[in-house]
C-alpha positions as CSV (number, residue, x, y, z in Angstrom):
1,M,57.1,-36.7,-0.6
2,S,53.4,-37.5,-1.5
3,P,52.1,-40.9,-2.6
4,D,51.3,-41.4,-6.3
5,W,47.8,-42.7,-5.9
6,N,47.8,-43.9,-9.5
7,A,50.5,-46.4,-8.8
8,P,49.1,-50.0,-9.0
9,W,50.3,-50.9,-5.5
10,F,48.3,-48.1,-3.9
11,A,45.0,-49.0,-5.7
12,P,43.3,-50.7,-2.7
13,V,43.9,-47.7,-0.5
14,A,43.7,-45.0,-3.1
15,A,40.2,-43.9,-2.5
16,Q,40.7,-43.3,1.3
17,G,44.2,-42.0,0.6
18,R,43.0,-39.3,-1.7
19,V,40.3,-38.3,0.8
20,V,42.8,-38.1,3.7
21,S,45.4,-36.3,1.6
22,Q,42.8,-33.7,0.6
23,A,41.9,-33.1,4.3
24,L,45.6,-32.7,5.1
25,T,46.0,-30.1,2.3
26,H,43.3,-28.1,4.1
27,G,45.3,-28.0,7.3
28,E,43.9,-30.9,9.3
29,A,46.3,-32.7,11.7
30,L,46.9,-36.3,10.8
31,P,44.7,-38.0,13.4
32,P,41.6,-35.9,12.7
33,A,42.2,-36.2,8.9
34,L,42.2,-40.0,9.2
35,H,38.7,-39.9,10.6
36,V,37.3,-38.5,7.3
37,G,38.3,-41.7,5.5
38,G,35.3,-43.7,6.6
39,H,34.1,-46.0,9.3
40,C,36.7,-47.5,11.5
41,P,36.6,-49.5,14.8
42,V,39.3,-47.3,16.4
43,R,40.0,-43.6,16.8
44,F,43.3,-42.0,15.8
45,V,44.8,-39.8,18.5
46,P,48.1,-37.8,18.7
47,Q,51.2,-39.8,19.8
48,A,51.3,-37.7,23.0
49,D,48.2,-39.5,24.2
50,L,50.1,-42.8,24.6
51,S,50.7,-43.2,28.3
52,A,54.3,-43.3,29.5
53,G,55.4,-46.9,30.0
54,M,52.3,-48.3,28.2
55,A,52.9,-50.7,25.3
56,Y,51.5,-49.3,22.0
57,E,49.4,-52.4,21.3
58,Q,48.0,-52.6,24.8
59,F,47.0,-48.9,24.7
60,I,45.0,-49.6,21.5
61,F,43.4,-52.7,23.0
62,D,42.5,-50.9,26.2
63,T,41.3,-47.6,24.7
64,G,40.3,-48.2,21.1
65,C,42.6,-45.3,20.2
66,V,45.6,-45.5,17.9
67,P,48.5,-43.2,18.7
68,T,49.5,-41.5,15.5
69,R,52.5,-39.4,14.5
70,E,52.6,-36.9,11.7
71,N,54.5,-39.0,9.2
72,L,53.9,-41.3,6.3
73,H,54.4,-44.5,8.3
74,D,51.5,-43.8,10.6
75,F,49.5,-42.3,7.7
76,F,49.6,-45.7,5.9
77,N,48.9,-47.5,9.2
78,G,45.7,-45.4,9.5
79,L,44.8,-46.2,5.9
80,C,45.2,-49.9,6.6
81,W,42.9,-49.6,9.6
82,L,40.4,-48.0,7.3
83,R,40.8,-50.7,4.6
84,F,41.2,-53.8,6.7
85,P,39.5,-53.0,10.0
86,L,38.6,-56.5,11.0
87,T,42.2,-57.8,10.3
88,K,43.9,-54.9,12.1
89,Q,41.6,-55.4,15.1
90,R,42.4,-59.1,15.1
91,L,46.1,-58.4,15.0
92,N,45.7,-56.1,18.0
93,Q,43.7,-58.7,19.9
94,L,46.5,-61.2,19.3
95,Q,49.2,-58.8,20.4
96,A,47.2,-58.0,23.6
97,A,46.7,-61.7,24.3
98,E,50.5,-62.3,24.1
99,I,51.2,-59.3,26.4
100,A,48.7,-60.7,28.9
101,R,50.3,-64.1,28.7
102,A,54.0,-63.2,28.7
103,G,54.1,-59.5,29.7
104,V,56.1,-56.8,27.9
105,R,59.7,-58.1,27.5
106,E,62.8,-56.7,25.8
107,V,62.5,-59.6,23.3
108,R,59.0,-59.9,21.9
109,G,58.9,-63.6,21.3
110,P,58.0,-65.5,18.1
111,V,54.2,-64.7,18.1
112,R,54.6,-61.0,18.6
113,D,57.5,-60.8,16.2
114,A,55.3,-62.6,13.5
115,L,52.4,-60.3,14.3
116,T,54.5,-57.3,13.8
117,L,56.1,-58.6,10.6
118,F,52.6,-59.3,9.2
119,D,51.4,-55.8,10.2
120,E,54.4,-54.1,8.7
121,N,55.2,-56.1,5.5
122,A,52.6,-58.6,4.6
123,A,50.9,-59.0,1.2
124,L,47.9,-61.1,0.1
125,L,47.8,-63.0,-3.2
126,Q,44.9,-64.5,-5.2
127,A,46.4,-66.3,-8.1
128,P,46.2,-69.5,-10.3
129,E,48.0,-72.5,-8.8
130,P,50.9,-72.5,-11.3
131,L,51.9,-69.0,-10.1
132,W,51.8,-70.2,-6.5
133,D,54.0,-73.1,-7.4
134,A,56.6,-70.9,-9.1
135,L,56.5,-68.3,-6.3
136,T,57.0,-70.8,-3.4
137,A,59.8,-72.5,-5.4
138,R,61.3,-69.0,-6.0
139,D,61.5,-69.8,-9.6
140,W,61.5,-66.2,-10.7
141,H,61.9,-66.7,-14.4
142,R,59.0,-69.1,-14.5
143,L,56.9,-66.9,-12.2
144,F,57.4,-63.6,-14.1
145,V,58.4,-64.6,-17.6
146,T,57.2,-68.0,-18.6
147,L,53.9,-67.6,-16.8
148,R,53.5,-63.9,-17.3
149,P,50.1,-64.1,-19.0
150,L,48.6,-65.7,-15.9
151,W,49.2,-62.6,-13.9
152,A,46.1,-61.2,-15.6
153,Q,44.2,-63.6,-13.4
154,A,46.1,-62.7,-10.2
155,R,45.5,-60.0,-7.6
156,L,48.2,-58.9,-5.2
157,V,47.2,-56.6,-2.4
158,L,49.8,-55.1,-0.1
159,F,48.7,-55.0,3.5
160,G,51.8,-53.9,5.5
161,H,52.0,-50.2,6.2
162,A,55.8,-50.1,6.2
163,L,55.7,-51.8,2.8
164,L,53.4,-49.2,1.5
165,E,55.6,-46.4,2.9
166,K,58.6,-47.8,1.1
167,L,56.8,-47.7,-2.2
168,V,56.3,-43.9,-2.0
169,A,59.8,-43.8,-3.3
170,P,60.0,-47.2,-5.1
171,Y,63.3,-49.2,-5.6
172,K,63.9,-52.6,-7.1
173,S,64.6,-54.6,-3.9
174,I,61.4,-53.8,-2.0
175,T,60.2,-57.3,-0.9
176,A,56.9,-58.3,0.6
177,H,56.1,-61.2,2.8
178,V,53.3,-62.9,1.0
179,L,51.0,-64.9,3.3
180,R,51.2,-68.5,2.1
181,V,47.4,-68.9,2.2
182,P,45.9,-68.3,-1.2
183,V,43.0,-65.8,-1.1
184,P,39.9,-67.8,-2.3
185,V,38.9,-67.0,-5.9
186,A,35.3,-66.9,-4.8
187,L,36.0,-63.7,-2.9
188,G,36.6,-61.9,-6.2
189,E,37.9,-58.4,-5.9
190,D,35.8,-57.6,-2.8
191,L,38.4,-56.4,-0.3
192,A,35.8,-56.3,2.5
193,A,35.3,-60.0,2.0
194,W,39.1,-60.5,1.9
195,D,39.3,-58.6,5.3
196,A,36.7,-60.8,6.9
197,W,38.3,-64.0,5.5
198,L,41.7,-63.0,6.7
199,A,40.6,-61.9,10.2
200,R,38.9,-65.3,10.7
201,G,42.1,-67.2,9.8
202,L,44.7,-65.4,11.8
203,S,45.9,-66.9,15.1
204,G,49.1,-66.8,17.2
205,P,50.2,-70.3,16.3
206,V,49.5,-69.8,12.5
207,L,51.7,-66.6,12.4
208,A,54.4,-68.0,14.7
209,A,55.0,-70.7,12.1
210,K,56.1,-67.8,9.7
211,P,53.7,-68.7,6.9
212,F,55.3,-66.3,4.4
213,T,57.2,-66.4,1.2
214,P,59.2,-63.4,-0.3
215,L,58.1,-61.5,-3.3
216,P,60.0,-58.5,-4.8
217,V,56.9,-56.5,-5.6
218,L,58.4,-54.5,-8.5
219,G,58.7,-57.7,-10.4
220,V,54.9,-58.0,-10.7
221,P,53.9,-57.5,-14.4
222,G,52.5,-54.1,-15.0
223,W,53.9,-52.6,-11.7
224,W,57.2,-51.4,-13.1
225,P,58.2,-50.5,-16.7
226,A,61.7,-52.0,-16.4
227,N,60.3,-55.5,-15.8
228,E,59.1,-55.7,-19.4
229,D,62.6,-56.8,-20.1
230,P,63.2,-60.4,-19.0
231,T,66.7,-59.6,-18.0
232,Y,65.3,-57.5,-15.2
233,Y,64.8,-60.8,-13.3
234,A,68.4,-61.9,-13.7
235,D,69.5,-59.8,-10.7
236,A,70.2,-62.5,-8.1
237,D,70.7,-59.9,-5.4
238,V,67.0,-59.1,-5.6
239,F,65.5,-62.3,-7.2
240,R,67.3,-64.7,-5.0
241,P,67.1,-68.4,-5.8
242,R,66.0,-70.9,-3.2
243,R,68.9,-72.7,-1.6
244,P,69.1,-76.3,-2.8
245,D,68.7,-77.6,0.8
246,A,65.8,-75.2,1.7
247,P,62.3,-76.6,2.0
248,L,59.7,-75.4,-0.4
249,D,57.3,-72.6,1.0
250,H,54.2,-74.6,0.3
251,P,50.9,-72.6,0.5
């Protein structure tokens, strides 16, 4: 199945995605095809280049090469490297630092777990404060119905490559982990500036604190035709209310 590059969630990676997809249609293998997408601080190599017994993240840190399989998951990972090179590099540095500190264990530990969660499923949001208040309170009706006009002032960018992979065949319950740090409005729509800002702010302690709040992405206005009907958000299996005893996910 091929991505629909016209889908709103693919907009930030669409330019590179189309270039790489075009290369693949001309018979390039996935790692070489990814190199046509633009400047990147790493090189993409076949999965077979990963040394036996070597941790994936350590291999990237030591060699500057990303082992890449011929599948959509690694395709989107490559596109994220192209679009957010500074942040991806920072995540890899943090993974390597944790491996140096604690070694490679069967249980990764809170920092490496949080790094992996961010890498696979994170999203970034630039939005007016009322939307943040409704999102962190998980007040879905207010977020998506009452405050719907405010979404014209918001920008949601999906970072996680597993999240993007799921959206190749979208379904209602796909949920992102939104970083509870609002993207500064001053950065506008410049994703290179978002990348630099994000890379500067990431650290092991910050991510280990799990600074995320859930967002079912197909609830975003304009992202899915069915959500034009307010009853779309009444599905409590997807738009789950916050438990009365749960703390608010303050940004």
